[in-house]
C-alpha positions in Angstrom: 31.3 52.3 268.0 32.7 54.4 265.6 32.0 58.1 266.0 32.7 59.0 262.1 29.6 60.4 260.3 28.0 58.4 257.8 28.9 59.2 254.6 26.5 60.8 251.7 26.3 59.3 248.5 28.8 61.5 247.2 30.8 62.0 250.3 32.3 58.6 250.3 34.0 59.7 247.1 37.5 61.4 247.1 37.2 64.7 245.5 33.2 64.6 245.3 30.9 67.5 245.6 28.0 66.2 248.0 24.7 67.3 246.8 23.1 65.8 250.2 21.5 69.0 251.7 22.1 67.8 255.2 26.2 67.5 254.3 26.0 71.4 254.9 26.4 71.0 258.3 27.6 67.6 258.6 31.2 67.3 260.0 33.4 64.9 261.9 33.5 65.1 265.6 37.3 65.5 265.4 37.0 68.8 263.4 35.6 70.6 266.3 37.7 69.0 269.1 39.7 71.3 271.2 42.8 69.5 271.9 43.9 72.0 274.9 46.2 75.1 275.0 49.2 73.9 274.7 49.0 71.4 272.1 46.6 73.9 270.1 50.2 76.2 270.2 52.7 73.2 269.5 50.7 72.1 266.9 49.3 75.4 265.5 53.1 76.4 265.3 53.9 73.2 263.2 51.3 74.6 260.6 53.4 77.9 260.6 56.6 76.5 259.9 54.8 74.3 257.3 53.3 77.4 255.1 55.9 80.0 256.4 58.2 79.7 253.2 55.5 80.1 251.0 53.7 82.7 252.9 56.7 84.9 252.5 57.6 84.0 248.8 54.9 85.8 247.4 55.5 89.5 248.7 59.6 88.7 248.1 58.6 87.6 244.9 56.4 90.7 243.7 58.3 93.2 245.9 62.1 92.3 244.5 60.4 92.4 241.1 59.2 95.8 241.4 62.5 96.9 242.9 64.1 96.0 239.8 61.6 97.6 237.6 62.0 100.9 239.8 58.6 100.7 241.0 59.3 100.4 244.7 62.0 101.1 247.2 63.3 98.2 248.8 63.1 99.4 252.1 59.4 98.6 251.5 59.6 94.7 251.4 59.6 94.4 255.0 56.4 96.3 255.1 54.7 93.8 252.4 56.0 90.8 254.6 54.2 91.6 257.9 51.1 93.0 256.1 51.1 89.4 254.5 52.0 87.5 257.4 49.2 89.5 259.4 46.2 89.4 256.7 47.3 85.6 256.6 46.4 85.1 260.5 43.1 86.9 260.1 42.3 84.9 256.9 43.2 82.0 258.7 41.3 82.0 261.9 38.0 83.6 259.6 38.3 80.3 257.4 38.9 77.8 260.0 36.2 79.2 262.7 33.7 81.1 260.3 31.8 84.3 260.5 28.3 83.5 258.9 28.6 82.5 255.5 32.1 83.2 255.4 34.5 80.6 256.1 34.4 76.8 255.4 35.1 75.9 259.1 37.6 73.1 258.4 41.3 73.1 259.3 42.8 75.4 256.4 45.8 78.0 256.6 45.1 81.0 254.0 48.5 82.6 252.3 49.2 84.3 249.4 48.6 82.6 246.3 51.6 82.5 243.4 48.8 82.6 240.6 48.5 86.3 240.9 52.3 86.9 241.1 53.2 87.7 237.7 50.3 89.7 236.6 50.3 91.6 239.9 53.8 92.3 238.7 52.9 93.4 235.3 50.2 95.9 236.7 52.5 97.4 238.9 55.2 97.7 236.6 52.8 99.5 234.1 50.7 101.5 236.4 52.4 101.4 240.0 51.5 99.9 243.1 48.4 102.1 243.5 46.7 100.1 240.3 48.1 96.6 242.2 46.0 97.1 245.3 42.8 98.6 243.2 42.8 95.6 241.5 43.6 93.1 244.2 40.1 94.8 246.1 38.1 94.6 243.1 39.1 90.7 242.6 38.5 90.3 246.1 34.6 91.4 245.8 34.5 89.2 242.4 35.3 86.5 244.1 32.7 87.4 247.1 30.2 88.0 244.8 30.8 85.1 242.1 31.4 82.5 245.1 27.7 80.8 244.9 27.8 81.0 241.0 31.6 79.4 240.6 30.1 76.2 242.8 27.9 75.5 240.3 30.3 75.9 237.6 33.1 73.5 238.7 32.5 71.5 235.4 33.7 74.1 233.3 37.2 73.8 234.9 38.1 70.0 235.0 41.6 68.6 235.8 42.5 69.4 231.8 42.2 73.0 232.6 43.3 73.2 236.3 46.2 71.1 235.7 47.4 73.3 232.3 47.0 76.6 234.4 49.1 75.0 237.2 52.1 73.9 234.8 51.8 77.6 233.3 52.0 79.1 236.5 55.0 76.9 237.7 56.7 77.6 234.3 56.6 81.3 233.9 57.7 81.9 237.5 60.9 80.2 236.6 62.5 83.2 234.7 62.4 85.1 238.3 64.2 81.9 240.0 66.9 82.3 237.6 67.3 86.1 238.0 67.5 85.2 241.8 70.3 82.5 241.2 72.1 85.0 239.4 72.1 87.4 242.3 69.1 89.5 241.0 69.4 93.5 240.7 72.0 94.3 243.0 74.6 91.4 241.4 73.9 93.1 238.0 74.7 96.4 239.2 78.2 95.4 240.9 78.7 93.0 238.0 78.8 89.9 239.8 75.7 88.5 238.5 76.2 85.0 237.4 79.4 84.3 239.4 80.1 81.2 240.8 79.7 82.1 244.1 76.0 83.0 243.7 75.2 79.9 241.6 76.8 77.6 244.2 75.0 79.1 246.8 71.7 78.6 244.9 72.7 74.9 244.1 73.5 74.1 247.6 70.3 75.4 248.9 68.3 73.3 246.2 70.9 70.0 247.3 70.2 70.6 251.1 66.3 70.6 250.4 66.3 67.8 248.2 68.3 65.8 250.8 66.2 66.8 253.5 63.2 65.7 251.6 65.1 61.9 250.7 66.7 61.4 253.9 64.8 63.5 256.9 61.9 62.2 258.9 58.4 63.4 257.9 57.9 66.1 260.0 61.1 67.5 258.9 60.9 67.1 254.9 57.4 69.2 255.4 59.6 72.6 256.3 62.5 71.2 253.9 62.2 74.3 252.3 62.3 76.7 255.2 65.2 75.0 256.5 67.2 74.8 253.4 66.3 78.7 253.3 68.0 79.1 257.1 70.8 76.9 256.2 71.3 79.1 253.0 71.5 82.6 255.0 73.4 81.1 257.6 76.2 80.3 255.1 76.1 83.6 253.4 76.7 85.4 256.9 80.5 84.7 256.9 80.9 85.1 253.5 79.6 88.9 253.7 76.1 88.6 251.5 73.8 89.4 254.4 72.9 93.3 255.0 72.4 93.9 258.6 71.3 97.8 258.2 67.6 97.2 257.8 67.3 94.6 260.8 69.4 96.9 263.0 67.1 99.9 262.3 63.6 98.2 262.3 61.4 98.1 265.3 60.5 95.2 267.4 57.0 95.6 267.6 55.0 97.7 264.7 51.5 97.7 263.2 50.9 97.6 259.3 49.4 101.0 258.0 46.9 101.1 255.6 46.9 102.0 252.0 50.4 103.2 252.1 50.9 102.7 248.5 47.4 104.4 247.8 45.0 103.0 245.6 44.1 103.5 241.4 41.7 101.6 239.7 42.8 100.7 236.3 40.0 98.8 234.0 42.6 96.5 232.6 44.5 95.8 235.7 40.8 95.1 237.3 39.7 92.7 234.3 43.4 90.9 234.6 43.0 90.1 238.3 39.5 89.3 237.9 40.7 86.4 235.2 43.3 85.0 237.7 40.9 85.2 240.4 39.2 82.4 238.4 42.7 80.3 238.7 42.3 81.2 242.4 38.5 79.9 242.9 39.6 76.4 240.9 42.8 76.1 243.1 40.9 76.6 246.4 38.2 74.3 245.3 40.4 71.4 245.0 42.0 72.3 248.7 38.6 72.5 250.0 38.0 68.8 248.7 41.1 67.6 249.7 40.7 68.5 253.2 37.1 67.4 253.1 38.6 63.7 252.2 41.3 64.3 255.2 39.2 65.5 257.9 36.3 62.9 256.5 33.9 65.8 256.1 31.3 65.8 253.3 32.1 69.1 250.8 28.8 70.6 249.5 28.4 73.7 246.8 27.4 75.7 249.6 30.7 75.0 251.7 32.9 75.6 248.7 31.0 78.7 248.5 31.6 79.7 251.9 35.5 78.7 251.5 35.4 81.2 248.4 33.7 84.1 250.1 36.6 83.7 253.0 39.2 84.2 250.2 37.5 86.8 248.7 37.4 88.2 252.2 40.8 88.2 253.0 42.0 89.5 249.4 39.8 92.7 249.6 41.4 93.0 253.2 44.7 92.3 251.6 44.5 95.1 249.2 43.7 97.6 251.8 46.3 96.2 254.0 49.0 96.5 251.1 49.1 93.0 250.5 47.8 90.5 247.7 45.7 87.7 246.6 44.7 84.9 249.2 43.8 81.5 248.9 44.2 78.1 250.9 47.7 76.6 251.3 47.5 72.7 250.4 51.1 72.0 251.8 49.1 72.1 255.4 46.9 69.6 254.3 50.1 67.2 254.5 50.8 68.3 258.2 47.2 67.2 259.4 47.8 64.0 257.6 51.3 63.5 259.8 49.8 64.6 262.9 46.3 63.0 262.5 44.7 66.0 264.6 42.2 67.4 262.2 40.8 69.8 264.7 39.9 73.3 263.5 41.1 75.1 266.4 44.6 74.0 265.4 44.6 76.3 262.4 43.0 79.0 264.1 45.9 79.0 266.9 48.1 79.1 264.1 46.2 82.0 262.4 46.8 83.9 265.7 50.7 82.9 265.4 51.1 84.6 261.8 49.1 87.5 263.4 51.9 88.1 265.5 54.8 87.2 263.2 52.8 90.4 261.4 53.5 92.9 264.3 57.1 92.3 264.2 59.1 94.4 261.7 62.4 93.2 262.8 61.4 89.8 262.0 60.5 90.8 258.4 63.4 92.7 258.2 65.3 89.3 258.5 63.1 87.8 255.9 64.0 90.6 253.5 67.7 90.5 254.2 67.7 86.9 252.8 70.3 87.1 249.8 69.0 86.4 246.1 70.8 83.0 245.8 69.6 81.4 248.2 66.0 82.6 247.2 66.7 81.3 244.0 67.6 77.8 245.4 64.4 77.9 247.3 62.4 79.1 244.4 63.8 76.5 241.8 62.3 73.8 244.3 59.0 76.0 245.2 58.2 77.1 241.6 59.2 73.4 239.9 56.6 72.0 242.6 54.1 74.4 241.4 54.6 72.8 237.9 54.7 69.4 239.1 51.5 69.6 240.8 50.2 70.7 237.6 51.7 67.4 235.6 50.3 65.3 238.6 47.0 66.8 237.8 47.2 66.2 234.2 48.0 62.5 235.2 44.1 62.2 235.6 43.4 63.2 232.0 42.7 61.0 229.1 45.0 62.5 226.0 43.1 62.3 223.1 44.3 64.3 220.1 42.3 66.9 220.8 43.1 67.2 224.8 46.8 67.3 223.6 45.9 70.8 221.9 44.2 72.2 225.1 47.6 71.6 227.0 50.0 72.4 224.3 48.6 75.9 223.0 47.7 77.6 226.2 51.3 76.4 227.5 52.9 77.4 224.5 51.0 81.0 224.5 51.6 81.6 228.2 55.6 80.9 227.7 55.6 83.6 224.9 56.0 86.9 227.5 58.0 84.7 229.8 60.9 84.4 226.9 60.4 87.2 225.2 59.7 90.4 227.6 59.2 92.9 225.0 56.8 90.8 222.3 53.8 93.0 223.5 55.7 96.3 224.2 54.2 98.0 221.0 50.4 97.1 221.9 47.9 99.4 223.6 48.8 99.7 227.3 45.0 98.1 228.3 46.3 95.2 226.1 49.7 95.0 227.5 48.4 94.2 230.9 46.9 91.0 229.6 49.3 89.9 227.1 52.4 90.3 229.5 50.9 88.0 231.9 51.8 84.5 230.9 49.1 82.9 233.3 46.1 85.5 232.4 46.8 83.9 228.4 47.1 80.8 229.4 44.2 80.5 231.7 42.0 82.3 229.1 43.3 79.9 226.3 42.8 77.1 228.1 39.1 77.6 229.1 38.3 78.5 225.5 39.7 75.5 223.8 38.6 72.8 226.5 35.1 74.4 225.9 36.0 74.4 221.9 37.0 70.9 222.3 35.0 68.8 224.9 31.7 70.5 224.9 28.4 69.6 222.6 29.1 67.2 220.0 32.6 67.1 220.8 32.2 65.7 224.2 34.4 62.8 225.4 32.7 59.6 225.1 33.7 56.1 226.1 36.0 55.5 223.0 37.8 59.0 224.0 41.0 57.5 224.7 41.4 55.5 221.4 43.8 57.4 219.3 43.1 58.2 215.7 44.7 56.8 213.0 46.7 60.1 212.3 47.9 59.8 215.9 49.8 56.1 215.6 53.1 57.5 215.4 53.1 59.0 218.9 52.1 55.4 220.1 48.9 53.5 219.4 47.0 51.7 222.0 49.4 48.5 221.9 52.5 50.5 220.4 53.8 52.4 217.6 53.4 49.4 215.1 50.2 49.4 213.4 50.4 47.1 210.1 46.8 47.3 209.6 46.4 50.7 209.6 43.8 50.8 212.3 44.9 53.7 214.6 45.5 51.2 217.6 48.7 49.4 216.8 49.1 45.8 216.8 48.3 43.9 219.8 51.1 41.4 220.5 48.4 39.1 221.9 46.7 38.6 219.3 48.1 39.6 216.0 48.3 36.5 213.4 49.6 36.3 210.1 46.2 35.8 208.3 45.6 39.5 210.4 47.5 41.0 208.1 46.6 41.8 204.5 49.5 39.8 202.4 50.5 40.6 198.9 49.3 38.6 196.1 52.6 37.8 194.3 50.6 34.9 191.7 48.5 37.5 190.1 
């Protein structure tokens, strides 16, 4: 006899939100299964390995950028890493086990989102670190309060919008990856920026990651970025590119102090982070739907709201503990698919391991000592994957003439501050906070243009996939040739001579 729950009308369809009230508590039995202590430990550690590179990448990214901007001392980067891991562990336990209406109670790992990385660097560069954490706390409260309403507004964030935003996030992060490849601020100071050695290390790390992805077993491919970073770190040791001073001085055990950088509440920074919160909420909703499909558990609006409240709680806690905005990590869904273990207690045990790692300053110093070119090689893979996930989401979209504009204009606008960082330097400070973040510009533009082109009488119909006549040069329904100018192109299977208007030379 099957132990799987009977699917609701919507729960049997991938990526669909169920409207059956009974599905609020329905759950696959395996989700509540306890595989035993040792299996919990081993499987939990596997989840930690899968998320570790992504988890430490955001504090490394933000910390390095703020150091380069002269807003933070490099010695604080390990502090950001331990705080991040500690809060990620707590957030994972809350999301997996659940506390009242906080937590989806499914096997999800939490971590800092890259969606907020560029806006936080912009805020920190302009107002200082205290303004980052003030804005992070306010954005977390916004997520908690907005969660019930957001779960009812998902139709405003179709794949056309979410795919465009993900593409923008990946593209706008690339300048930082390029800076890492060259050697970052330290290499600029000693004149070695862009040297053959730095670029060679970055390319070697990237190639190693790709080799693992192509030829390695599935379990190893899931941690390819982490393995690539470890290999690059080891190669850099005999080359004299690793500074061990911080590692030797750091304590083995330490507790993160809250509000190390203080708090400052800047309205422009808060608004920018709340806009980014909409992006992370969409991102989290997609991950919840994916984990529901993977665990054969129906996802309802209430469950989405519970998951978002847990994200908001983690973000508020992160602001107090000197870390950033949190969301679900999609890469761990792949680990679940490989192991076949759907237990939420496995991810809860991973949360416990993350908490322990967050109490080890010496381990954080090791991460902070990774040379910039190694981060550059890994960053190309990580940021490129974010952009590619946007392309994958956009592949679900029917590209009408209007939909092309919804992708093209936000993407182009988002790249302006990335390719010309000083473009908006003469604007008022409050506007600079928004305009200097390509993610903020792109997200707002994508939402507005989608509402403009795809709502009301402009809403797509069953003919939405048909190109207009002026779109024929970009490829009609059958091809670029369009002898009768109907906008669809010539059908090679139906086209015959009398279907084409002939010139009459007898008159």
